[in-house]
C-alpha positions in Angstrom: -8.3 165.2 105.2 -6.1 166.7 102.7 -7.4 170.1 101.2 -5.4 172.0 98.3 -6.5 175.5 97.6 -4.5 177.1 94.8 -4.0 181.0 95.5 -4.8 181.9 92.1 -6.8 179.7 89.3 -4.8 177.3 87.6 -4.4 177.6 83.5 -6.4 174.7 81.7 -4.5 171.6 81.0 -3.3 168.7 82.9 -2.0 168.3 86.6 0.2 166.3 88.3 0.8 166.9 92.1 2.8 165.3 94.4 3.6 165.3 98.1 6.2 163.6 100.3 4.1 161.5 103.0 7.3 160.1 105.3 6.2 162.7 108.3 2.4 162.3 107.8 0.8 159.9 110.6 -2.5 158.2 110.3 -5.5 158.8 112.9 -3.0 156.0 115.3 -0.2 157.8 114.8 1.5 155.1 112.7 3.6 156.6 109.7 2.2 156.1 106.3 3.6 153.0 104.1 4.4 154.9 101.0 6.7 157.9 100.8 5.0 160.0 98.0 1.3 160.7 97.1 0.3 161.5 93.8 -2.7 163.4 92.4 -3.6 163.7 88.9 -6.6 166.2 87.8 -7.2 168.0 84.8 -8.6 171.8 84.4 -11.3 172.0 81.7 -10.4 175.0 78.6 -13.9 175.4 78.1 -16.0 176.6 81.5 -19.9 177.2 81.8 -21.7 179.8 83.5 -25.1 179.8 85.7 -27.0 183.1 85.7 -30.8 184.0 87.1 -32.5 185.4 90.0 -34.2 184.4 93.2 -38.0 185.8 94.2 -40.3 185.8 96.5 -43.5 183.9 95.6 -45.1 187.1 94.8 -42.3 188.1 92.4 -40.6 190.5 94.7 -36.6 189.9 94.3 -34.8 188.8 97.6 -31.3 188.6 99.0 -30.4 184.8 99.4 -27.6 182.2 99.0 -28.0 180.2 95.6 -26.1 176.7 95.5 -24.8 174.9 92.4 -24.2 171.1 93.4 -22.4 168.3 91.0 -21.9 165.1 92.9 -20.3 166.0 95.9 -19.1 169.1 95.3 -21.1 172.3 96.0 -20.7 175.7 95.3 -22.5 178.8 96.9 -23.0 182.6 95.8 -25.0 185.3 97.4 -27.5 187.2 95.2 -27.1 190.8 94.7 -29.8 193.4 96.4 -32.1 192.3 93.1 -31.7 188.8 93.8 -29.5 188.2 90.7 -26.6 185.2 91.2 -24.0 184.0 88.8 -21.8 180.9 88.8 -18.8 181.4 86.2 -16.1 179.3 85.5 -18.3 176.2 86.5 -16.7 172.5 84.6 -19.2 170.9 82.2 -21.2 168.4 84.2 -25.1 167.9 85.6 -25.7 170.7 88.5 -28.6 170.9 91.0 -29.5 174.5 91.5 -31.3 175.7 94.6 -31.4 178.8 96.8 -32.3 179.7 100.3 -33.2 183.0 102.2 -30.6 182.8 105.2 -32.7 184.2 108.0 -30.4 184.1 110.9 -27.3 184.5 108.4 -25.4 181.3 109.0 -24.8 180.6 105.4 -26.8 177.1 106.1 -30.2 176.4 105.0 -31.9 175.6 108.2 -34.6 173.4 108.2 -36.7 174.4 111.1 -37.5 172.6 114.6 -40.6 171.2 116.1 -39.3 172.1 119.8 -38.7 175.0 119.8 -40.9 175.6 117.2 -38.7 177.4 114.5 -39.9 177.6 110.9 -37.5 176.6 108.2 -35.9 179.1 105.7 -37.5 180.0 102.6 -36.1 177.2 100.0 -36.2 176.7 96.2 -34.8 174.3 93.7 -35.1 174.0 90.2 -37.1 170.8 89.6 -34.6 169.6 86.5 -30.8 168.8 86.9 -29.0 171.5 84.6 -26.8 169.4 82.4 -24.1 172.0 80.9 -21.5 171.1 77.9 -18.5 172.4 77.4 -18.9 176.1 77.5 -22.6 176.4 78.1 -24.1 179.2 79.2 -27.8 179.1 81.1 -29.0 182.5 81.9 -32.4 183.8 82.9 -33.3 180.9 85.7 -35.9 181.6 87.8 -36.0 180.2 91.7 -39.2 181.4 93.2 -38.7 180.4 97.5 -41.1 178.7 99.0 -41.8 180.4 102.4 -43.3 178.1 104.8 
């Protein structure tokens, strides 16, 4: 897997990333056939944001992890002590927003096990997919955790 993460966010626009692959090998140790890999992508000019709060069923705020998933890509942020969260600089698209109280501090939503019995971590998901147009701002979202 090839992962490229810039040190600073890129300015809006279109980009083409090229890498020479002559020294790369596949899993069998064979050299790649092409000597140049080209990736083309764009960074949108107008970004979106999602903000809200995570609460226990009784309405008390909870510190939790909140995720925003679009296709195969997922973004995660941790709430503050009042359960507030903010996703800034998202691109337009359809996002599934969810939250979980990370009781074992592994930054993953654990679904529990039967043997040995471990209950799942409290979880919430917005019932609808959030579709964001360019520069859309969705604030005041409320996620109420389901406690097993």
